[in-house]
N, C-alpha and C positions, 0 to 999 in steps of 0.2 A: 570611475567614469569610463576608463578604457574597456573594462569588462562589459559594461552596459552597451557601449558602442559596438563592441565585437558581437555580442549576442543579437543586437538589433540588426546588424549587417547580415548575420547568418540567417536569421528569420526572413529578412527581406529577400535574400537569394533564393531560399526555398519557396517563397511565395511566387517569385518570378518563374521558377521552374514549374510550379503548379499551373501558373497562368499559361505558359507556353504549351504545356502538355494538354490543357483544356482546349486551347486554340487548334492544336494539331488534330486532336481527336474529333473536335467539332460536333460533339453530342451533348449540348448543355443540359438536357433532361437527365442524362445518365452520369455525366462528369462535368459538373458546373465549375465555373471559374472561381478563384478565391474572392473576387470582387462580389459576385452574386451571393456567395456563401456569407461573407461578412455583412452585406446588406440585410440578408435574411436573419442573421444572428442579432443584429441591432433591432430588427422588427420584433423578434421574439423577446428581446429584453424589455419591450414595452407592454408585455402581457403578464397577467398574474399567474397564468398556468406555468410559465417558464420558471418563476421563482418557487412555486409550490413543488414542481417536479424536481428541481435542483435541490431544494431543501430536504425533501424526503430521501432522495438518493444519497445525498451527502451524509445525512444523519445515519442511515443504515450502514453505509460503508465505514464511517468513522467509528461507529459502535463496534462493528466487526473487527476493525483493526485494533481497537483498544482491548477487546476481550481476547483476541489472539495473542496480543503482546503480553498481557498479564498471565494468561494460561501457559504460554511458552516459557515465560520467566519462572513461574511457580514450579512447573514440572522439571525444568532444568535444574533448579535448586534442589528439588527432591532427589533427582537422579544422581546428582553429585555427592549426595550423602551416602548412598549405598548402591553397590553394583546390582543387588537383587531388585531394587526399585527400578533401576535402568532397564534391566532385562524384562521386567513386568510391562513397562510402557513401550518398549521397542516394537512389538507387533502392531500396536495401535498407530504409532508414528509411521511405520512402514506402509500400512494400509492407506493412511492419509496421503502420503507422498506418491503412492503408485496408482491410486484409483483416479480415473478421469473425473474432472470437476462436473461434467455434464451428468454423469451417473449419480453423483451426490445431489445435484439439483433436482433431478426427477424423484429420487428416493425421499429426500427430506420434504419435498413439496407435497408428497402424499400424506404426510402426517401433520405438518404445520402450515401456517399461512405463508403466502409468497414473501411477505415482508421479513418474516423470521428466517426464511430460506436464504435470502440475500445476506443477512447478517452472518448466518452459519457458514456460508461459502467464503466470506471474507475471513472469518476465523480460521478456516481450513487453509487458506493461502498464507496467512501470517504465522500461525502457530508453529509449523515444522521448521521454518526458516529461523525464527527467533529462538526456538528450543535448541537447534543444532549449534547456532553461533554462541549462545550464552553458555551452553554446556561445555563447548570447546574452550571458551575463555576461562571457565572455572577450573577445569582439570588441567589447563595449561599453566596455571599459576606455579611459580618456582617453588618446588618442594623444599629445597634447601633453606629458602627464606622463611617458609612456614615453620620448619623445624627450629630455626633460629629464634623465631618469635615465641615458640613454646618454651624453649630453654630459658630465655630471658623474661618470660612471663609478660610479654607485651599485651596490653589490653586489647580486647577484640575490636573495639571501636577504632583504635589506631591501625590495627591490621586491615580492617575493612577499607579505611581511607588510603592507606599506603600501598596495599598489595592488591586486594580484590577489585576495588573500583577501577583503578587505572588499568588493570589487566583485562577486565571484562568489558569495560566501556567501549573500546573500539569495535569489539564483536557485536555488542548490543546496537551501537549506532549503525553499523554496516547492515545488520539484519533488518533493522527498522526501515532504513532507506530503500533497501532492496525489495521489501515486501509491500511498500506503499503502492508502487505502480502495479504490481501483480494483483493486489487487493482491488484496486480500481477497475482493472480490466475484468477480473473474475466477477466482481459485484455487478457491473453493468451487463456482462454476458448473462448472468443469472437473472437479472431483471428482464432481459429480452426473452428468455425462455419461460419465466414465470409470469410475465406481464402483470405486475401489480398495478393497480388502478392509477396511482399517481407516482410517476417515476420517469427518469430519463430513458430507461429501458423500453417502456411502453411507447414513448414518443419515437424512438428509433425503430421499433417494430412497426408502428403505424406508418412511418415515413417509407419504410421498405415495402410494406404491403400495398400502399396506394401509389407507389412509384413517385414519391415526392423527394427526389434525391438531393435537392437543395436543402430541404429540412434535415435529411439524413446527415449530410456533411456538416450542417450547422450544429446539430446535437453532438456529433462526434468531436467537433472542435471545442464545444463546451466541456466535454469530458476531459479532453487533453488539457485545457486551460485550468480547470479545477484541480486536476491531479498535480500539475506543475506548481500551482500556487500553494497547495497543501504541502507538497514536498519541500518547497522553498521555506515555508513557515516552520516546518519541523526541523529542517537543517539549521535555521537560525536559532531555534530553541535549544537544539542539541549543542550548538557551539557555546551558547550562554551557560548551559548546565556544565559543560566541560570546563569552561574557564572558572566557574564558581566552585564546583565541588571536586574536581579531579586533579587538583594540584597535589603532587605527591608530598606526603608528610615525612618528616624525619622519624625513623623508627629507632 
């Protein structure tokens, strides 16, 4: 209850700051007040276009996060097996980390549809973060304990539960939570550039083009709310998984 009250108070303070700023600037067409934006958001909630755009954008971004998560996990496991495999994948990972997302958006959009481009961009945001964290967690496992397990012939299932999962899980959880916000930002940015027919990105693009800044702020607020809700749900699920599966076993 205290945490909820604290969060509510912080949100209220920032809304007041936003309101004061809008009154001082006094340009409602360019910088609307939070009251106008919230009213417009509730109006959008009464339209079918809002739910279609939200559903399509949400689906693409979640699909991209899932693929990025699984691919980062798989390649991290492969790289932990052999240094040669690690050396083989490092140029690819370096390219993904250093190339601007906008360049990937334009390049990928030349060959595939805009919907697939958004998914691909989200994968690129999630994959290197998940890979780096999980790989670090695997190679950071105590080598002495691993040797001890080999000497006493501890079954692999017990090793997995007692050593690998508790060691890798914090890295995995951290990488997933860090990449969610980045995936949302990159996914919506890619939608604005690619302008798929049904998406939040095209709504933001149209609002900016036709100088409908109240709509622009309403859609941006929608993205923030969706991202926060998704991150909260993932955090709760990770806590449940941690409590259920990551209790250290006696070796």
